[in-house]
C-alpha positions, 0 to 999 in steps of 0.5 A: 497659145494654139488651139488644140481640139481635144474632142476631135484631136486636131491642132489648128496651125497658128495664122492659118485662119484668115481674118473674118473666117468662120469656116475650117482653117488648116488642121493637122490630125493628132495622134498619141505618142509614147508619153504621158505627161502629169499635172503635178508630182504625186506624193513620193513612194506612193502608187501613181494613179493615171487617168488617160481620158481626155475629158480629165486633161487637168487631172493626173496624167494625160497623153502627149499628142503629136502630129500624125505622119512623122515626115509632115513638114509641120512636125515640129509644131508638136513642141507647141502642143507639148508645151501647152500641155506642160503649161496646163499641167504646171510641171512635165513628168513623163512616163511611158504610155504602155502601162497605166501604172509604173511596172514593178513585176511581170507577175505578183509572184515575182518579187526577188531575183530568184523569183525571176529565175523560177519564172523562167524555170516553170516554162523551160524546165527541161530546155537548155539554160546555161551553155559554155564552150569547154576546152578540148584537153587534147587539142587545147581548142574550144569545142561547140556549146555544152548546155545545162537545162533549167532544171539542172541549173536549179539543182546547182543553185540549191546545192551550191547555196546549201554548201555556201550556207553550211560553210558560213555557219559551220566552217566559219562559225558565222551565225548569220543566216541572211544579209552577208556580203559575198564577193564575186570576181571572174569573167562571165561564166555559168558559175558566176550566174549560179553563185549570184542566184544562190546568194539571192535564194539564201538571203545573202547579197552579192558584191561584184568585182570588176575583172579589170580592177587594179589591186588598189580598187579590189582592196578598197571594195573588199574592205569597204563592203566588209566582204568575208567570202570571195567566189572567184576564178582560179587566176585571182586566188594568188592576187587575193592571197597577196593582198591578205595582210590588207584584207582583215575581213577576208576569211574564205575563197571559193575557186570556180575552177577545180583545185585538183591537178590532173597529172602530178609528176612523182615526188613533186608538189602539185600547184593545188597543194602549193596554193592550199598551203599558202592559203592555210598560211594566210588563215584563209579557208580555200575550197573549190566550187564543185566541192561546195556543191557536192557538200550542199547536195548531201546536206540541202537547206530550204531556200531563205529568200529576202524580201522585196526591199532587202538588199539584192546586191551592191554594184560599185560604179566606176568613178571618174574621181576617187574610188568607186561608189557602192550602189545598193540595189534591192530586189524590188529595184532589180525586179522592176527593171528586169520586168520592164526589159522583159516586155521590151524584148518582144514575145518570148520564143522557145529558141531565144538565145543570148550571148553573155559577154558584157561584164556581169560586174556591170549592171547592163550585162546583169540586167540582160542575163537575168531578164533572159532567164526570166523569159526562159531563154538560153544564155551562151557565155563567150569564151573569155576573149572578146577578140574571139567573140565572132567565133562564139557567135558562129557556134551560138547563133544568138537571137538576142544580141546586147552590145555597146557602141565600141563593139558595134562601131567595129562591126560597122567598120567591117561591114562597110569595108566589105560592102560599100567600100568594096571596089568595082561592081560589088561596091557599086551594087552595095552602095545602091542597096544601102541607099535604097534601104536607108531611104525606106528606113528613114521613110518609116517603111521598115529595114528589110527588102525582098531583093537586096536582102537576098543578094547582099544582107542575108550574107552580112547577117551571118557575121553575128550568126545569122539569127539575130532578131533583137539588138539593144545597145547602151552604156554610151551614145551610138552614132546615128549613122552607125545605128541606121546602117546596122539596122538595114545591114543586119535586118533586125529590131535594133534599139538604143537604151539609156540607164545607169547603175543607179537606175538598175540600167533602165531609164529609157529605150527606143520603141519597137522597130524604131526607125529614127536614130540620135535619141534614147527613146521613151521612158521604161514602163518602170520609171518616170522622168522629168527635166529640171532647169539648169540656169547656169547652162541656159537650159530650161524645161519651159524651152519650146523643146523642154531641156534640163537635167534628166531625173528618174524616179520609180521602183527601179531607182537604187536605195543609195550609196553604201556607207556614203550618205553625202553622195546619196543626198547629192544623187537622190532627192527627198522626192525619190528623183535620181539626178543623172547629171545628163542634160536632155531635151524632148524632141518633136517625136516625144523622144528624149535626146542627151545633149550635154552633161551637167557634171564636169562643166567648168568656166574659161577665163571669160566666163563661158561654161564648157561641157568637155564631154560634149566637145570630146564626143564631137571630136571622137566621131572623126576616125583620127581620134582614138582617145581624147582628153579635153582640158580647160580652166578658169585661168585660161582663155581657151581649150587644149586637148591630149589626143591619142590618134588612131594609127591607121587614120594618122598614116592616111592623113599624113599620106594625103596632106603631108606626102613628104613626111609620108615618104620618110616612113616614120614610126607612129611614135615619130609621127606623134612628135612631128610638128607638121603632123600635129598641125595637120591633125589640129586642122582636121579637128577644126574642120570637124568642129566647124561642121558640128557648129561648135562655138568659137571658145569650144574649139581646141586651140592646141593639141598634144599627140600621145602615142601611149593609149589611155589605160586602166594600168596608167590610171587614166581610165576607169574599168568602164573605159571612161576618162578620169579627168583629175588623174588625166590632168595630173598625168599630163600636167607638163604637156598641158602647161607646154600647150598653154605656153605655146598659145601664149607665145602665139598671142603675144610674140614679145612674150616668146622672146622673154 
């Protein structure tokens, strides 16, 4: 084992000391990186003591040390240093070095979701809080943002919460004062947040419904969570009334939109009268949001918050198999995650503003919005149409921009087209500017440039409003090339995070002003991580760079799945570790990298383990692939794939490789059915696989080109746009069988004659 001098904080390079040498050998200076590693797991659910002093290396938590100078040729020696610490400490449990205790709250006074809002209220009472773009009734177009102050929002929360409790106790004759599930079903808007915080202020818990859910899943969630009241936008009222006979618990609907018509022709029944009559017929109490607020204002109630370990909300995860699971998150869970996120956004600025467009029914969007409120920042809601978000950004000019790879990939493609792919001198200048800034970024010299920013990139930044200083992306991996390009093009602190509903969206995140990509960063201050061996996939925590299933523990980790003890035990072990199912490694810089997926693995006939999502991610990086489903099983020797090709990329490939077919000007559907086109796409994917160094059995040997995209409607995608593998397999059963018959005939020509 190499020598680490803890006093001088140096690392002796193995083999650099010559025989008989007593003097200096080759030493590298060490510096602490963003991790602590522990000797052994502390008792579950107890405060974790950290002792970072180097003279107590064998006790509790110690710093992980890495080679100073990220570009040092010997940087990978860090793995040896790290492994030595792991061996000294018996087990590697990692946490951030930004705090000596796991983060539970930004303040001892902040214990619930509503406390988070109040924290922002104290500093920003008369400053803008929630904003939206109202529609001009004359033009039908949306105008600029209209704002409510923190004080006004606070009053609305109290008024609505009071009205809600009066309705529960008097109109519905429900004696409960706490612990009642309240459904929320709408696009992001001020009323969503006000309803959510009102539930927290009065001891109820919200159950969010995806705006894209199909009727079957809506029915399942409402019945499973035993929801009696749904707060929704007007467009969902009819859907709920149609399902009424299948929803025995449902008793009331609160419309976020007014139920009164502005103009009603004489002698005609208004829409509101019709919908109210329909609700009465279905024995549903129907009231609008503002009416409930007005009633609450006349009969205000004192706040009746829950305790830190009380249920704050149930968030149903979009399962890829079967119906979604209801993840139960307590106030402690969510407050700890928001508190850690609060610090990661940097110093709170008076003019900070974020845009709310990531669905609030998903944990990532909710975390960002509530954290923004805790910081006293403004939230501007998008107009409801994601295709018009650039227009919203021009009006809002946000400083904080949460995003996901799907949107950032489109931003990237648009900027590339207008800069480095521009013709003539403009493109040449842009390419030189990008090359210079990327070289500086990769050398750790920052993402700004005094000349190129003024000439090119200050204009590029205007696409997001011109004021963005912080971008965080999550929900799926983002390509390293996309990340690095956007960092230098948008000239801001851009970070990738990793989390799950079960960890309150928080597990890891990049450090401030990170300049490397291709990793998910270091632990949030609210949790610790460990890597668990997965022998069947040949991943071990004792590897030179530790590898294994990523497990998370901390106050942000959920309480369990609602009414599902079996699934809870599968995900949450007795020591409080959440098993993510993702395979990670620790790189030479002390950052975690997701490299594989434990779940959804299967064996081929020869016994090789296949992780389909890993291979799908490789193929999906090519522009030709819009969507992909990779299939294999233990009865087959090879993999096949269903590919939905990108229309533009497909046309470009045909024009380049098959000019004779291109001349026929076939439709997209006809191209997908053409055998020569199929072969050209398969050849392209084979090249992609070779470049990514896929093993032979990991290549798709045959493909089917699908012209109809995977969607929620055809039940192949979840609401978060993940492929439902069992459903996809069943949907394409005929095509998959045909692909294997095709492969069999190629292997055994005699079989083709039978």
